[in-house]
KEKE-3310 file (N, C-alpha, C; in steps of 0.2 Angstrom, whole numbers, plus 5000, padded with zeros to 4 digits):
npx = (4925:4918:4928:4923:4915:4924:4931:4922:4917:4928:4937:4948:4955:4959:4959:4962:4958:4965:4968:4980:4987:4988:5002:4999:4990:4997:5007:4999:4994:5006:5010:5000:5004:5015:5009:5004:5003:5018:5029:5037:5040:5049:5049:5052:5051:5051:5048:5047:5044:5038:5040:5043:5038:5043:5048:5037:5030:5038:5037:5023:5023:5031:5022:5012:5018:5022:5009:5005:5013:5008:4995:4997:5006:5008:4996:4986:4975:4976:4972:4959:4960:4951:4948:4961:4962:4952:4957:4969:4964:4959:4970:4977:4970:4973:4972:4979:4988:4994:4993:5001:5013:5019:5032:5034:5045:5052:5062:5077:5089:5094:5095:5086:5083:5086:5082:5081:5072:5059:5059:5059:5047:5038:5042:5036:5023:5021:5023:5012:5001:5004:5002:4988:4984:4988:4980:4967:4967:4969:4957:4948:4949:4943:4951:4957:4965:4977:4984:4998:5004:5011:5023:5033:5035:5044:5056:5069:5069:5061:5069:5080:5074:5070:5082:5088:5099:5104:5104:5097:5085:5069:5058:5041:5028:5019:5011:4997:4990:4976:4963:4947:4942:4930:4914:4913:4912:4912:4916:4907:4911:4915:4916:4908:4907:4904:4909:4922:4926:4928:4923:4931)
npy = (4925:4936:4945:4958:4960:4960:4972:4982:4981:4982:4990:5002:4995:4998:4994:4979:4962:4951:4940:4929:4929:4914:4905:4900:4910:4922:4920:4919:4932:4939:4932:4937:4950:4949:4945:4956:4968:4973:4986:4985:4972:4971:4969:4977:4977:4975:4966:4967:4958:4961:4953:4948:4950:4961:4970:4972:4980:4991:4996:4999:5010:5019:5021:5028:5040:5045:5047:5057:5068:5069:5074:5086:5093:5091:5093:5105:5110:5107:5094:5097:5099:5091:5081:5076:5071:5061:5052:5049:5042:5031:5025:5022:5011:5002:5004:5003:4994:4980:4962:4957:4964:4972:4979:4989:4991:5000:4993:4997:4992:4986:4992:4995:5004:5019:5031:5038:5044:5041:5027:5025:5031:5022:5010:5014:5014:5000:4995:5001:4994:4981:4982:4985:4973:4964:4969:4967:4953:4949:4954:4946:4935:4938:4946:4961:4976:4989:5003:5011:5027:5036:5033:5038:5051:5051:5044:5040:5034:5023:5016:5013:5005:4994:4990:4993:4998:5000:5011:5008:5003:5009:5015:5013:5011:5005:4991:4985:4971:4961:4952:4960:4970:4975:4977:4982:4995:5001:5017:5030:5037:5054:5061:5058:5046:5053:5066:5065:5060:5061:5060:5058)
npz = (4971:4959:4947:4944:4955:4965:4961:4962:4975:4984:4997:5006:5020:5036:5049:5058:5062:5075:5069:5060:5044:5033:5027:5013:5010:5011:5001:4990:4988:4986:4974:4966:4964:4955:4944:4937:4924:4916:4912:4897:4900:4910:4924:4935:4950:4968:4982:5000:5013:5029:5043:5056:5073:5081:5071:5064:5073:5075:5062:5062:5071:5064:5053:5060:5064:5051:5046:5054:5050:5037:5040:5047:5041:5027:5020:5012:5019:5034:5046:5058:5076:5082:5072:5072:5085:5085:5075:5081:5092:5086:5081:5093:5097:5088:5074:5058:5062:5056:5053:5043:5033:5018:5010:4996:4982:4969:4958:4952:4949:4939:4922:4908:4898:4888:4891:4906:4915:4909:4910:4924:4927:4920:4927:4939:4935:4933:4946:4952:4946:4951:4965:4965:4960:4971:4981:4976:4975:4988:4993:4987:4994:5006:5013:5020:5014:5014:5006:5009:5007:5014:5020:5011:5016:5025:5021:5024:5037:5035:5026:5034:5044:5036:5032:5020:5009:4996:4982:4971:4974:4976:4987:4986:4991:5006:5010:5020:5026:5032:5041:5040:5054:5057:5049:5031:5019:5003:4998:4990:4974:4972:4960:4945:4931:4920:4923:4921:4909:4892:4875:4859)
capx = (4922:4919:4932:4919:4913:4930:4933:4917:4916:4934:4939:4954:4954:4964:4958:4962:4957:4972:4969:4985:4986:4992:5007:4996:4986:5002:5010:4994:4994:5012:5010:4996:5008:5020:5005:5002:5006:5024:5031:5042:5042:5055:5048:5056:5048:5054:5043:5050:5039:5039:5037:5045:5033:5047:5049:5030:5028:5042:5034:5017:5025:5033:5016:5008:5022:5021:5002:5005:5016:5004:4989:4998:5011:5008:4989:4985:4971:4978:4967:4958:4962:4946:4950:4967:4961:4948:4962:4974:4961:4958:4977:4979:4966:4976:4971:4985:4992:4992:4997:5005:5015:5023:5035:5035:5050:5054:5069:5081:5096:5096:5092:5085:5081:5091:5079:5080:5066:5053:5060:5057:5039:5035:5042:5031:5016:5021:5022:5005:4997:5006:4999:4981:4983:4988:4974:4961:4968:4967:4949:4944:4949:4940:4956:4957:4971:4978:4990:5000:5009:5014:5030:5037:5036:5050:5059:5075:5067:5059:5075:5084:5070:5070:5089:5089:5104:5105:5100:5093:5078:5066:5052:5035:5022:5019:5004:4995:4984:4973:4955:4944:4940:4923:4911:4916:4907:4915:4914:4905:4916:4912:4916:4905:4910:4903:4913:4930:4926:4927:4924:4933)
capy = (4931:4938:4951:4964:4961:4963:4979:4987:4981:4983:4997:5001:4993:5001:4991:4972:4958:4948:4933:4929:4926:4908:4905:4900:4917:4927:4918:4920:4939:4941:4930:4941:4956:4948:4943:4962:4970:4976:4989:4982:4965:4972:4967:4981:4977:4971:4965:4965:4956:4962:4947:4948:4955:4967:4974:4975:4985:4997:4998:5002:5016:5023:5023:5033:5046:5047:5050:5064:5073:5071:5077:5092:5097:5091:5095:5113:5112:5102:5092:5100:5096:5086:5076:5073:5067:5055:5048:5046:5037:5025:5023:5019:5005:4997:5006:5003:4988:4974:4956:4956:4970:4971:4985:4988:4995:5000:4990:5000:4990:4984:4997:4992:5009:5024:5038:5036:5047:5037:5020:5026:5032:5015:5006:5016:5011:4993:4994:5002:4988:4975:4984:4984:4966:4961:4971:4963:4946:4949:4955:4940:4929:4940:4949:4968:4978:4996:5005:5017:5031:5041:5032:5042:5057:5050:5038:5037:5030:5016:5012:5010:4999:4988:4988:4994:5003:5000:5016:5006:5001:5015:5014:5016:5011:5000:4988:4982:4966:4957:4951:4966:4970:4976:4977:4987:4997:5005:5024:5032:5042:5061:5062:5053:5044:5059:5071:5064:5056:5065:5056:5063)
capz = (4970:4952:4946:4944:4962:4969:4960:4965:4983:4988:5000:5010:5027:5041:5056:5057:5068:5076:5065:5056:5037:5032:5022:5006:5008:5009:4994:4984:4988:4983:4967:4962:4962:4949:4938:4935:4918:4918:4907:4893:4902:4914:4930:4940:4957:4973:4988:5006:5018:5036:5046:5064:5077:5082:5065:5062:5078:5073:5056:5064:5074:5059:5049:5064:5063:5044:5045:5058:5045:5032:5042:5049:5037:5020:5017:5012:5024:5039:5050:5064:5082:5083:5067:5074:5091:5083:5072:5086:5096:5082:5081:5099:5097:5083:5067:5054:5064:5052:5054:5037:5029:5012:5007:4988:4979:4962:4957:4946:4950:4932:4918:4901:4893:4887:4894:4913:4918:4906:4912:4931:4927:4918:4933:4944:4933:4934:4953:4954:4944:4955:4971:4964:4960:4977:4985:4974:4977:4996:4994:4984:4999:5012:5017:5019:5013:5013:5002:5013:5003:5019:5021:5007:5019:5030:5018:5028:5043:5033:5023:5040:5047:5031:5031:5013:5007:4989:4980:4965:4976:4978:4991:4982:4996:5011:5010:5026:5025:5037:5040:5043:5061:5057:5042:5026:5014:4998:4997:4983:4971:4971:4953:4941:4925:4915:4925:4920:4903:4886:4869:4854)
cpx = (4924:4924:4929:4917:4918:4932:4928:4915:4922:4935:4945:4952:4960:4964:4957:4961:4964:4973:4975:4983:4991:4997:5004:4993:4992:5005:5005:4994:5000:5013:5006:5000:5012:5016:5003:5006:5013:5027:5037:5044:5048:5055:5052:5052:5051:5050:5047:5044:5042:5036:5038:5040:5037:5047:5042:5028:5031:5039:5027:5018:5027:5027:5012:5012:5022:5014:5002:5008:5012:4998:4990:5002:5011:5001:4989:4980:4972:4972:4966:4960:4957:4947:4956:4966:4957:4953:4967:4971:4960:4965:4979:4975:4968:4975:4978:4990:4990:4996:5002:5006:5019:5025:5036:5040:5050:5061:5072:5088:5099:5092:5091:5084:5086:5088:5077:5074:5059:5053:5057:5050:5036:5036:5037:5024:5016:5020:5015:5000:4998:5002:4991:4980:4983:4982:4968:4961:4966:4960:4945:4944:4946:4945:4956:4964:4971:4984:4992:5006:5013:5021:5035:5039:5042:5054:5065:5074:5065:5065:5079:5080:5070:5077:5091:5094:5106:5100:5096:5086:5075:5059:5046:5029:5023:5012:5003:4989:4982:4965:4952:4941:4932:4920:4914:4911:4911:4912:4912:4910:4912:4912:4913:4908:4910:4907:4920:4931:4924:4928:4926:4933)
cpy = (4933:4944:4957:4966:4963:4970:4984:4987:4982:4990:4996:5000:4994:4998:4983:4968:4955:4942:4934:4927:4919:4909:4905:4907:4922:4926:4920:4928:4941:4939:4934:4947:4955:4946:4950:4964:4974:4979:4986:4975:4965:4970:4970:4982:4973:4971:4963:4964:4957:4957:4946:4952:4961:4972:4977:4980:4991:5000:5002:5009:5021:5026:5029:5040:5049:5050:5057:5069:5074:5075:5084:5097:5097:5094:5103:5115:5106:5100:5096:5096:5090:5080:5072:5068:5061:5050:5045:5041:5031:5021:5019:5012:5000:4999:5006:4997:4982:4968:4954:4963:4968:4978:4984:4993:4995:4998:4992:4998:4988:4989:4993:4998:5015:5031:5036:5038:5043:5030:5020:5027:5025:5010:5007:5013:5003:4991:4996:4997:4982:4976:4983:4976:4962:4963:4968:4956:4945:4949:4949:4934:4932:4944:4956:4970:4986:4998:5012:5021:5036:5039:5036:5049:5057:5044:5035:5033:5023:5012:5009:5004:4993:4986:4988:5000:5004:5006:5014:5004:5007:5013:5017:5016:5005:4997:4984:4977:4962:4957:4957:4965:4971:4976:4983:4989:5002:5012:5026:5037:5049:5063:5056:5052:5050:5065:5071:5060:5061:5060:5061:5059)
cpz = (4963:4952:4947:4951:4966:4968:4963:4972:4987:4991:5004:5017:5031:5048:5055:5063:5069:5073:5060:5049:5037:5027:5015:5005:5007:5002:4989:4983:4984:4975:4963:4959:4956:4943:4935:4928:4920:4912:4903:4895:4907:4921:4936:4947:4961:4979:4994:5011:5025:5040:5054:5068:5079:5077:5063:5067:5077:5067:5057:5067:5069:5055:5053:5063:5057:5043:5049:5053:5040:5034:5044:5045:5029:5017:5017:5017:5029:5043:5056:5070:5083:5078:5069:5080:5089:5080:5077:5091:5093:5082:5087:5100:5092:5076:5064:5056:5061:5054:5048:5033:5023:5010:5000:4986:4972:4962:4951:4946:4943:4927:4911:4896:4893:4890:4901:4916:4915:4909:4920:4931:4925:4924:4938:4942:4934:4942:4955:4952:4949:4962:4970:4964:4967:4982:4983:4975:4984:4997:4992:4989:5006:5016:5015:5018:5013:5010:5006:5009:5008:5021:5017:5010:5024:5028:5022:5033:5041:5030:5029:5043:5042:5030:5023:5012:5000:4986:4973:4967:4979:4981:4987:4987:5001:5011:5017:5024:5031:5037:5044:5050:5062:5050:5038:5021:5009:4998:4990:4980:4970:4964:4949:4935:4920:4916:4922:4913:4897:4879:4863:4847)
residu = (MET:GLU:VAL:SER:GLU:ALA:ILE:ASN:ASN:ARG:THR:MET:VAL:ARG:GLU:TYR:SER:GLU:ARG:SER:LEU:THR:LYS:PRO:GLU:ARG:GLU:SER:ILE:LEU:ASN:ALA:GLY:ILE:ARG:ALA:PRO:THR:ALA:SER:GLY:ASN:GLU:GLN:TRP:TYR:PHE:LEU:VAL:VAL:ASP:SER:PRO:GLY:LYS:ARG:GLU:GLU:LEU:TYR:ARG:HIS:LEU:ILE:GLU:ALA:GLN:LYS:ILE:TYR:SER:THR:ARG:MET:LEU:LYS:LYS:PRO:TRP:SER:SER:GLU:GLN:MET:GLY:LYS:TRP:LEU:SER:ALA:ALA:GLU:LYS:GLY:ALA:TYR:LYS:ALA:PRO:PHE:TYR:VAL:ALA:VAL:PHE:VAL:ASP:LEU:ARG:GLU:ARG:PHE:CYS:THR:ILE:ALA:GLU:ILE:GLU:GLU:LEU:TRP:ALA:GLN:HIS:SER:ILE:ALA:ALA:ALA:ILE:GLU:ASN:MET:LEU:LEU:GLU:ALA:TRP:GLY:MET:GLY:ILE:GLY:GLY:CYS:TRP:PHE:GLY:VAL:PRO:LEU:LEU:MET:GLU:ASP:LYS:PHE:TYR:ASP:LEU:PHE:GLY:VAL:GLU:ASP:GLN:GLY:LEU:LYS:LEU:ALA:ALA:VAL:LEU:GLY:PHE:GLY:TYR:PRO:LYS:LYS:GLY:THR:LYS:PRO:ARG:GLU:ARG:THR:LYS:LYS:LEU:ALA:ASP:ILE:THR:ARG:VAL:VAL)
# end
């Protein structure tokens, strides 16, 4: 798949078939992450692969719980009961249940800069680039992915699940990967290029 095709056709996939990803597919996705641009060449990223069936099931349950918090407490306009019912129905049928999960952390166990806040922001930039690389690599192989930010709404439970106690590792996101359960179509952007671009 051409790069431009992957960029323009990729979309978040939240419902996956039961088909497992092969070891080469998994490694290809992870390797794409570390090929991303990295601020100051510091490579302040850390990937935790959730592989065991028990851990994947627990992670799935945590994602559902975190999504409920987002939908009912974080949004200025919470979801209606109808929206929540529709989403819960999809969740019960396996939405968010992926055959391959990767938890992505900012790794600040080693510091390289004198201004901590800027270093942390740069590390987040590197993480975002790594995540996009992984999503695009997966898409190029016909594998869907989803970038879950809702774990940040209940970080402690996810740290417990992952067995991460080092405060130098900061959870940035959880990625789900799997072959799409149904056809996909990218959503049109509501803002056009002219709406968000200014030439000086």
